[in-house]
N, C-alpha and C positions, 0 to 999 in steps of 0.2 A: 429432154429426158433427165430426170434427177440423178444426182450422183449416188454412189453406193454408200449406205449408212453403216460405217464401221462401228460406230458406237452401239447401234442397235444389235449388230452381229455379236459384239463382245458381251452385251447384256444377255442375249440368248445363250451364248456359250457358257456364261457364268451360271445361268439357271440349269443348264445341262450338267455341268460339273457338280453343282450342288445336289441335284437329284441323284447323280451317279454315286456320290459319296453317301447320300442318305440310304441308298439301296445296298451298296457294296463296300462302304467304308470299313465296317467291322471286319469283313472278310479280307480286305486289303491289309488291314492292320495285323490280322491273324497270320496271313501269309508272310508278312515282313518278320513277325516274331518267330515263326517257324523256320524261316531262312537263317536267322541268327542262332536259333537253337541247333539247327543242322550244322552250322560252323563249329559250335562247341562239341557236338557229337563226333565230328571228324577228329577233333583234338583228343577226345576220350578214346577213340579207336586207336589212334597213334600211341597214346600213353599205355593203353592196355597191351597192345602188341609189343611195345618196347619193353615193358616190364616182364612179359613172358620170355622175350629174347634174353633179357638179363638173367632170368632164372635159369634158362638153358645154358647160358655161358657159365654161370656159377656151377651148375651140375657137371659140366664138361671138365671141370678141374679134377673130378673124381672118376667120371665116366666119359672118356673122350668121344666115344661113338655111341650116340643115343639110338637104341633100337626102336622098332615099331611098337613093341610091347611096352617099352619105357615111355614112349610118346603117349600111348594110351593111358598109362598110369599118371603121367603129368596132367593130362586133360581131366582125368577123374579128380585129382587133387585140386586143380584150379576151380572146378565147378562143385566142389564139396560144400556141404552145408552143416550147420550146427543148430539144431532146433531147440529153442529155449523151452524150459519147463513151464507147465501151467502155473500161473501166478495168482490169478483172481480167486481160485478156490482155496488156496492155502498160503496167503502172503507171509504168515509168520515163519513158515518152514522153507522159504524160497532160497535162502543163501546156500545151504548145503547142496541143493539141487543144481543151482547155477554153477557152483564150484565143481561138481562132478562132471557136468557137461563140458565146462571149460577145460578141465584137465584131461578128460577123455578125448576131446577134439585135438588138443595139443599132442597127445600121444598118437592119435590117429595120423596126424600130418607127419610126425617124425618117423613112424613105422612105414608110411607110404614112401617117404624119401629114402629110408634104408633099403627098401626093395629096389630102388633105382640106383643108388650110389654104393650100396653095400655098407660095411661097418667102417665108420669114420670117427675121428675123435669127437667127444661130446661138444666141445666148443665149436668145431666146424659144423656139426649137425645143427646147433642152435642158430648159427649165422645163416645157414642154408634155409632153415625154417622161417627165419625173419624175411628172407628174400621171397620165399613162397607166399607168406602172408601178405606182403605188399602186392604181389601179382593177383592174389585172390581178391584183395580189396579193390583194386582197379577194375577187375572183371565184374565185381558186384556193382560198382558205380556205373559202369557202362550198361549193365543189364537193367538197372533201376531207371536210369534216364531214358533208355530206349523204350522201356515199358510205358512210361508216362507220356512220352512223345506220341507213341502210337495210339494211346488211349485218348490223348488230347485231340488228335485228328478226328476221332470218332465222336467225341463229346462236345466239341466246339470251343468257343472263345474263353469261357471261364476256366476250363481245364488247361488251355494254352497259357493263360495268365499265371496260373498256379506254378506250372513248371518253369515258366520264364522268370518268375520272381525268386524261386529257390535255387535255380541253376548256378548263379554266381557262387553261392556258398558250397555247393557240391563240387564245382570246378576248383575252388580253393583247396578243398580237401584232396581232390584227385591230384592236383599239381604237387601238393605236399608229399603224397605217396609216391608220385612219379620221381620226385627228387631223391627219394630214398631207394628207388628200385635197384640201382646199381651200386649202392653204397655198402650194403652188408657183406658183400664179397671182399671188401677191402680190409675188414677187421678193425677199422678205426673207430674211436668213440663217437657217439652221437650226443645231441643236446640232452636227451633224456637220461644220459649217463651222469648228469651233474651230481645227483644225490649219492650214487655209489662211489663216485670219484672223491667227494668230500669225506665219505665214510672211510675210504681206503687211506686217505691222508691222516685221519685220526687214529685208525687202528694200526697202521704201519705193518711191521712184520710180526706182529703178535701171533701166537699159536691159536688155533681154533678151539673154542670152548666146546662147541657142538656144531653139527651141520646136518644137512641132507644133501641129496645129489645136486641141488641147484642153489642152495642158500648157505651162507657162511655166517658164523657167530664167533666173534673174537672178544677177548676181555683185556683191557689195558688199565693202568693206573693213571689217575690225573689228580694231583694235589690231594691225595688221600682218599679220593673217590674211586669207585670201580665203574668203569665205562664198559658196557656190553654193546658192542657194535655189530649191527645186523645189516647184511647186504646180499644181493645175489652173487653167485660165483661167476667170475669171468675166466678167460677173456671172451667166452661165447656170448651171444646175444640173448641173455636170460633176464627175467625180472624176479626169479626165485619165488620163495614162499615165505615172505617176511612175517605175515600175519600169524601163521601156524607156530613158527619158532618164537615169536615175541610172546604169544600166549603162554608157551611153556616157561619162558624166562620169567614172566610176570608171576606165575604160580610158584616157581622155585626160589626167586631172588627178592620178591617184594620191592620193586624199585620205587624210588622217590619221585622220579620224573622220566618221561619219554620225550625225546626230541626227534621229529621227522624232518628230513631234507629231501626236496623233490624239485623237479622242473614244473613250471606252471605256464599255462597259456596267457600271453600278455594281451592287454587291451590296446587298441590303436593309439591311445594317448600315452602308452608306456614304451620304454625303449628296451631292446634286447639286453639282458643282463641286469635289469633292475631287480632289486632284492626286496621281498616282502616278508615280514615276520608277524607271527600271531599265534593263535591257539587252534587246536584240532589236528586231525590226521591228514597230512598232505599225501594223497595217493589217488591215482587214476585207475584205469582198468575197468573190470566188470563189477568192482565193488566188494567182492568176497573177502579179499585180504584186508581191505579197510574195515569191513564189518568185524572181522576177527580181532583186529587191533582195538577198535572202539569197544567191543564187547569185553575184552580182557581188562582194559584200562578203566572202564566204567565200573565193573564189578569190584576192582581193587581200589577204586577211587584215586587212580594215579593221574596226575595232570599231564596233558599232552601239549607241548609247544612245537612250533613249526617254523621252518625257514624255506622260502620258495624263490627260485630264480626264474624270471620271466623270459619267455621266448615264444615264437610262433610255432604252429604245428609243423611246418616245413623244417624249421631249425631243430625241433625236438627229435625228428626221426631221420635227419641227415647229419652230416659231419658237424661236430660240435663247433659253433661259431666262436671266434676269438673273444668277443665281449663276455661270453658265458664262461669260457675257460679261465679268463682273467679274474673271475670272481670266486674261484675255488678257494684260494688261500684266505681271502677275506671272510668267506662263510665259515671256514674251519675256525678262524679266530672268533667269529661271532657265536658259533655253537659252543665253544669252550667258555666264552664269556657268559652266555645264557646259563650254562651249567653252574658256573661259579656264583652267579647272582641268585639262583633259585634252589641251590642245594648246599649241604654242609659236608665236611670231611666225614668219611665213613658211610656216606650214602651210595646206593647203586643207581646208576642212570643208564637207560637204554637209548642208544642212538641208532636210528634207522635211515640208511641211505636208500631211498626209493628210486627205482628206475632200471633201465636196461644196461647191463654191464659189458656190452660189446667193446672190446679193446681195453678193458679195465681188469686188472688181476684181482 
């Protein structure tokens, strides 16, 4: 009787495995990818729930016992939406519409919080709104990812690939939001406050030239020049309305130069705290304030120069990192040097410190 042929058995086994992978390889790969996506989903759930817990902890500073009605109000705010205006029918008139929606939504959130915590100081309300916005953001991230995961399970491999490829970027943003979820209750400056901090160093204790409820405009003398310094009011977490007030100043004072200072997202090849200089309006957000600045300066033919401090999104919305803080004095000096190089005695220059003023007077 001949011996058992192990080689032939292994050959047949190889054929079987090959056929198995030909038939089910794609499904096995899809299941593996869905398992990894599921792990990230669990992290998103933890971050979403933790941000909600941070919001409630912040609220309890003003309302120690949250009632059932207040819980309902919190849920309504967390799931609130802001529907953007129609853009493809009237792109030329889109900016005022976006601005109206943005400001209305901000007022809606603040009024909702007032119904929960009552009347609190404006700076505290701004910080509480920032905490709420972080919780809303993480809730949206979770909803969107969950939507595409469920859709991918119905539509197959291509849809799974799409969510699998984009998920790392979504998780980076979610982790940045999560890092900020408990920070706004501390009242400490964040990385995005770099611009206002530089502006505050330049304006010092000068009296306000004009202002609105969220924005400060001060005027100081510098080597015979008049510097009009614009920034959001602190120490609450506000970005103000710099575009609106800058347009007024441009009309009234006919400046020779505008300098904007802001935080900017760094590339992987750059280090936190790197400084970039150039031209144009450095400003994030929904674009409406930037539009107003560009509109006013282009009509008056006013040059706009800019200084940007680089950082990650996580560093921008959480406690200001040391390398960024250490560049404040340097950038103050550079802004004054830029003004000295590009203007003459007797000129008026507008300096705009762009960013969130939490923890900055």
